[in-house]
C-alpha positions as CSV (number, residue, x, y, z in Angstrom):
1,M,15.5,0.8,90.0
2,L,18.1,2.4,87.7
3,F,19.9,5.4,89.3
4,D,23.1,7.1,88.2
5,K,25.6,8.7,90.6
6,F,23.8,12.0,90.4
7,G,20.5,10.5,91.7
8,R,18.7,10.5,88.4
9,Q,16.3,7.6,87.9
10,H,16.1,6.2,84.4
11,T,12.7,5.2,83.2
12,Y,12.9,5.7,79.4
13,L,14.6,3.2,77.1
14,R,15.1,3.8,73.4
15,I,15.7,0.5,71.5
16,S,17.1,0.6,68.0
17,L,15.8,-2.3,65.9
18,T,18.2,-1.9,62.9
19,D,21.0,0.3,61.5
20,N,19.3,-0.1,58.0
21,C,17.2,2.6,56.4
22,N,15.4,3.2,53.1
23,L,16.5,6.9,53.0
24,R,20.0,8.4,52.9
25,C,19.7,11.6,54.9
26,F,23.1,13.2,54.7
27,Y,23.3,14.1,58.4
28,C,22.5,10.6,59.6
29,M,23.8,8.1,57.0
30,P,25.8,10.3,54.5
31,E,27.2,7.5,52.3
32,E,25.0,5.8,49.7
33,E,26.9,2.5,50.1
34,Y,26.8,1.5,53.7
35,A,27.9,-1.7,55.4
36,F,24.8,-2.6,57.5
37,A,25.2,-5.0,60.4
38,P,24.5,-8.6,59.5
39,H,21.1,-9.8,60.8
40,A,22.8,-12.4,63.1
41,K,24.6,-9.6,64.9
42,L,21.4,-7.7,65.6
43,M,19.2,-8.4,68.6
44,Q,16.6,-11.1,67.7
45,P,13.0,-10.7,68.7
46,D,13.2,-13.0,71.7
47,E,16.4,-11.3,72.8
48,I,14.8,-7.8,72.6
49,L,11.9,-9.1,74.6
50,T,14.1,-10.6,77.3
51,I,16.2,-7.4,77.6
52,A,13.0,-5.3,77.7
53,H,11.7,-7.5,80.5
54,T,14.9,-6.9,82.5
55,F,14.6,-3.1,82.1
56,I,10.9,-3.0,82.9
57,A,11.5,-5.0,86.1
58,Q,13.9,-2.1,87.1
59,G,11.4,0.6,86.6
60,I,11.5,1.4,82.9
61,T,8.0,2.8,82.0
62,K,8.5,3.9,78.4
63,I,10.1,2.3,75.4
64,R,10.7,4.0,72.1
65,L,11.6,2.0,69.0
66,T,14.0,3.6,66.6
67,G,16.4,2.7,63.8
68,G,17.8,3.4,61.2
69,E,14.3,2.9,60.1
70,P,12.6,0.4,62.4
71,F,9.9,-0.6,59.9
72,V,12.3,-1.9,57.3
73,R,13.1,-4.8,59.6
74,K,11.4,-7.9,58.2
75,D,10.5,-9.3,61.6
76,A,9.2,-5.9,62.9
77,D,5.7,-7.4,63.3
78,Q,7.0,-10.1,65.6
79,I,9.0,-7.6,67.7
80,L,6.0,-5.3,68.0
81,A,3.7,-8.1,68.9
82,G,6.0,-9.1,71.8
83,L,6.6,-5.6,73.1
84,A,2.9,-4.7,72.9
85,T,2.1,-7.2,75.6
86,L,4.4,-5.6,78.2
87,P,3.3,-3.2,80.9
88,V,5.1,-0.2,79.3
89,E,4.2,2.9,77.2
90,L,5.3,2.1,73.6
91,T,6.3,4.7,71.1
92,C,8.2,4.8,67.8
93,T,10.2,7.1,65.5
94,T,10.0,6.4,61.8
95,N,10.6,8.2,58.5
96,G,7.0,7.3,57.5
97,V,7.8,5.7,54.2
98,R,6.2,2.3,55.1
99,V,3.4,3.4,57.3
100,D,0.6,2.7,54.7
101,T,1.9,-0.8,54.2
102,L,2.3,-1.6,57.9
103,L,-0.8,0.3,59.3
104,P,-2.5,-2.8,60.7
105,M,0.7,-3.8,62.5
106,I,1.1,-0.2,63.8
107,K,-2.5,-0.1,65.1
108,A,-2.1,-3.5,66.8
109,A,1.0,-2.3,68.6
110,N,-1.1,0.4,70.3
111,F,1.7,3.0,70.2
112,S,1.0,6.0,72.5
113,S,2.4,8.2,69.7
114,I,4.5,8.0,66.6
115,N,7.2,10.5,65.6
116,I,7.8,11.1,61.9
117,S,11.1,12.6,60.7
118,L,10.4,15.2,58.1
119,D,12.9,18.1,57.6
120,T,11.2,20.0,54.7
121,L,7.8,20.6,53.2
122,K,9.3,21.0,49.7
123,P,9.6,17.9,47.5
124,E,12.8,18.9,45.7
125,K,14.5,19.7,49.0
126,F,13.3,16.4,50.5
127,H,15.0,14.6,47.6
128,K,18.2,16.6,48.3
129,I,18.2,15.8,52.0
130,T,17.2,12.1,51.8
131,G,18.4,11.0,48.4
132,R,15.0,9.6,47.7
133,N,11.9,11.0,45.9
134,L,9.4,10.0,48.5
135,F,8.1,13.3,49.9
136,H,4.5,12.8,48.9
137,Q,4.4,9.3,50.3
138,V,5.7,10.5,53.7
139,R,3.2,13.4,53.8
140,S,0.3,11.1,52.8
141,N,1.3,8.6,55.5
142,T,1.4,11.4,58.1
143,D,-2.2,12.2,57.2
144,L,-3.0,8.5,57.3
145,L,-1.8,8.2,60.9
146,L,-3.8,11.2,61.9
147,K,-7.0,9.9,60.2
148,S,-6.4,6.7,62.1
149,G,-6.5,8.5,65.4
150,I,-2.8,7.9,66.2
151,T,-1.1,10.7,68.0
152,C,1.6,12.1,65.7
153,K,4.6,14.3,66.0
154,L,6.9,15.7,63.3
155,N,10.7,15.7,64.0
156,V,12.3,18.6,62.1
157,V,16.1,18.9,62.2
158,I,16.7,22.6,61.5
159,M,20.0,23.6,59.8
160,K,21.0,27.1,59.0
161,G,20.8,27.9,55.3
162,L,19.0,24.6,54.5
163,N,15.5,24.7,56.0
164,D,15.4,27.5,58.5
165,D,13.3,29.4,56.0
166,E,10.5,26.8,56.4
167,I,10.0,27.2,60.2
168,V,6.9,29.3,59.8
169,D,5.5,26.9,57.2
170,F,5.9,24.0,59.6
171,V,4.2,26.1,62.4
172,A,1.3,26.8,60.0
173,L,0.6,23.0,59.9
174,T,-0.4,23.1,63.6
175,E,-3.3,25.5,62.9
176,T,-5.5,22.8,61.3
177,M,-3.6,19.6,62.1
178,P,-3.6,18.0,65.6
179,L,0.1,17.3,65.6
180,E,3.2,18.5,67.4
181,V,6.0,20.0,65.3
182,R,9.3,19.4,67.1
183,F,12.2,21.5,65.9
184,I,15.6,19.9,66.7
185,E,18.9,21.6,66.8
186,F,21.5,20.0,64.5
187,M,23.9,17.7,66.5
188,P,27.4,16.4,65.8
189,F,27.9,12.7,65.1
190,S,30.6,10.7,63.3
191,G,30.7,11.5,59.6
192,N,27.9,14.0,59.5
193,K,30.1,17.0,58.7
194,W,28.6,19.1,61.6
195,T,29.8,22.6,62.1
196,S,28.6,25.0,64.8
197,N,27.6,27.6,62.2
198,Q,24.9,25.3,60.9
199,V,23.1,25.2,64.3
200,F,19.9,27.2,64.3
201,T,19.3,27.7,68.0
202,L,16.2,27.7,70.2
203,Q,16.3,31.4,70.5
204,E,16.6,31.9,66.8
205,I,13.7,29.5,66.2
206,K,11.6,31.4,68.7
207,T,12.4,34.7,67.1
208,V,11.3,33.4,63.7
209,I,8.0,32.0,65.0
210,Q,7.3,35.1,67.1
211,S,7.7,37.3,64.0
212,R,4.4,35.8,62.8
213,Y,2.7,34.2,65.8
214,A,2.0,35.0,69.5
215,M,3.4,31.9,71.2
216,E,3.0,30.8,74.8
217,E,5.5,28.5,76.5
218,Q,3.9,25.6,78.3
219,E,5.0,24.2,81.7
220,G,7.0,21.0,81.2
221,S,8.4,18.2,83.4
222,I,11.9,17.8,84.7
223,H,12.5,14.9,82.2
224,D,11.4,16.9,79.1
225,T,13.9,17.0,76.2
226,A,11.8,19.7,74.5
227,K,10.5,23.1,75.4
228,H,6.8,23.2,74.5
229,F,4.8,26.1,73.1
230,R,1.2,26.7,72.0
231,I,-0.4,29.2,69.7
232,S,-4.0,30.3,70.6
233,G,-6.5,28.8,68.2
234,H,-4.1,26.1,66.7
235,R,-5.1,22.5,67.0
236,G,-1.5,21.4,67.3
237,S,1.5,22.5,69.2
238,I,5.2,23.3,68.8
239,A,8.3,22.0,70.6
240,V,12.0,22.8,70.4
241,I,14.8,20.3,71.3
242,S,17.7,22.6,72.2
243,T,20.5,20.0,72.8
244,M,23.3,22.3,71.6
245,S,22.3,25.8,72.8
246,E,20.4,25.0,76.0
247,P,21.1,21.3,77.1
248,F,18.5,19.6,79.3
249,C,20.8,17.0,80.9
250,S,20.0,17.7,84.6
251,G,16.7,15.8,84.5
252,C,17.8,13.1,82.0
253,N,16.0,9.8,82.5
254,R,16.9,8.2,79.1
255,I,19.2,5.4,78.0
256,R,19.7,3.8,74.6
257,L,20.2,0.3,73.3
258,T,21.7,0.0,69.9
259,A,20.5,-2.6,67.3
260,D,23.6,-4.8,68.0
261,G,22.8,-4.8,71.7
262,K,25.1,-2.2,73.1
263,L,23.9,0.0,76.0
264,K,24.7,3.8,75.8
265,N,23.8,5.9,78.8
266,C,23.9,9.1,76.7
267,L,23.5,9.9,73.1
268,F,27.1,11.3,73.2
269,S,28.7,8.8,75.5
270,T,32.0,7.3,74.4
271,A,31.6,4.1,76.4
272,E,29.1,1.3,75.5
273,T,28.2,-1.9,77.4
274,D,27.7,-5.1,75.4
275,L,24.5,-6.7,76.7
276,L,23.8,-8.9,73.7
277,T,27.0,-10.9,74.0
278,A,26.5,-11.4,77.7
279,L,22.9,-12.5,77.1
280,R,23.9,-15.1,74.4
281,L,26.6,-16.5,76.8
282,G,24.0,-16.9,79.5
283,K,25.5,-14.3,81.8
284,P,23.3,-11.9,83.9
285,I,22.9,-8.6,82.2
286,L,21.5,-6.6,85.1
287,P,24.9,-5.9,86.8
288,L,26.1,-4.6,83.4
289,I,23.1,-2.4,83.0
290,K,23.5,-0.9,86.5
291,A,27.3,-0.3,86.1
292,N,26.7,1.4,82.8
293,I,24.1,3.8,84.2
294,E,26.1,4.4,87.4
295,A,29.0,5.6,85.2
296,K,26.9,8.2,83.3
297,A,28.4,11.6,83.0
298,F,26.3,14.6,84.2
299,A,26.0,16.2,80.8
300,L,26.5,15.6,77.1
301,G,28.3,12.3,77.5
302,G,31.1,14.0,79.3
303,Q,32.8,15.0,76.0
304,L,30.8,17.9,74.4
305,K,31.4,21.5,75.6
306,E,28.3,23.3,76.8
307,D,29.4,26.2,74.5
308,F,28.7,24.4,71.2
309,T,30.7,26.9,69.2
310,Q,33.8,25.5,70.9
311,I,33.2,21.8,70.0
312,D,36.0,20.2,68.0
313,T,34.4,17.4,66.0
314,D,37.8,15.9,65.3
315,Q,38.0,15.1,69.0
316,L,34.6,13.4,69.3
317,E,34.4,9.7,70.0
318,N,31.0,8.4,68.9
319,R,29.2,6.4,66.3
320,S,27.2,7.7,63.3
321,M,23.6,8.6,64.2
322,I,22.2,5.6,62.3
323,T,24.2,3.1,64.3
324,I,23.2,4.7,67.6
325,G,19.5,4.9,66.9
326,G,17.5,8.1,66.3
């Protein structure tokens, strides 16, 4: 089993398949020209499967595939086919662009749910945020997943002055659509020009929603990253991920594996452990995994201040979001 020094058992692994993406969201991959990792430096399908086996043997019960955009990887079908055979809950986060093309593969993988990143319901603003004119394709593909009976969640990064005026519009979707809308506070990463005055907090989000709807908070588990809410009569639900204003680190059970095979015990951790090089050299990776998790800080990677207004981004040591995995 994988425990840190605070007694937290880690059962949830996020695996990034690539640092490549077919969108250019300014808060994730702000530069149009980007030096993606060469394919040979990425974990290959058999290596991903081997590493996943190691984690599952140590109590991992859930794996989420991320990117970049996981579905741009040419051998994604091979990776999914392997992981789908494992005794683990399999989920995925995607921007939704290629869902229609890859729907048979998605169905075959038997994902327990799929999260689609969508920060606006306005086509012109989507183009501004992502650099691509693909809003209608993403919306259509969201509907396609729901029609296919696949549990679907929308990840919405809320930024003050950009899309906070659309919160009620997103909530309105849950009235007729059986999906969960997940509002996410804007977080700092290398190169994303984060400032604290862009953060639209949990309490601010709740205030906006409650100006229109009667919302009831739902009981969650100790491992939840989100606070969950329901509105009477709505088919769907709402959640808020309050990383900046109300961190949820005390019950953390998550670890991350980057596309180039580095283990991060926290989204904001400064240290990484190179599992891929060790694997390719024929060295055991379990001692490396356990040492990495044992060294985990109690909260926010040990480097972010709990008062997010006091965070100095010039002092942060981390990758860009796209190279960590969403």
